[in-house]
C-alpha positions, 0 to 999 in steps of 0.5 A: 738796238731797235734801229739795228734790228729793224734795219737788218730785217728791212735789208733782208726783206729788200735782199729777198725782193731783189733776189726774186726780181733777178730770178724773174728777169733771168727767166724772162731773158731765157724765154726771150733767148729761146723765142727771139733766136728761134732755137728749135724746141721740142715743145711749145712755150708754156703759157703762150700769148697771142702773137707769140712766135716760136720754132718747133724742132718737129718732135711730135710733128710740131706744135700743132701735132701735124705740120712738123718743124718750123716757125709757128705763131700762136693765134686764136689759142692755137699754134699755126705754122707759118 
């Protein structure tokens, strides 16, 4: 009986971990889909990293607030229109 309880708890913990990892992967894939295909976005990606590329749809004059729609790169902590 103890083995069944431990096995069941282990399976639930493993399932929870697997579900969490799948959710994280789904989020990463969605982020890649938006960035790699350059789908126009009204706002820059959250938590950008140096060298990241993204396409602005021009809302609020683009990611830099000035230059409008187009392809931007995150460089030195700011979005620069290419």
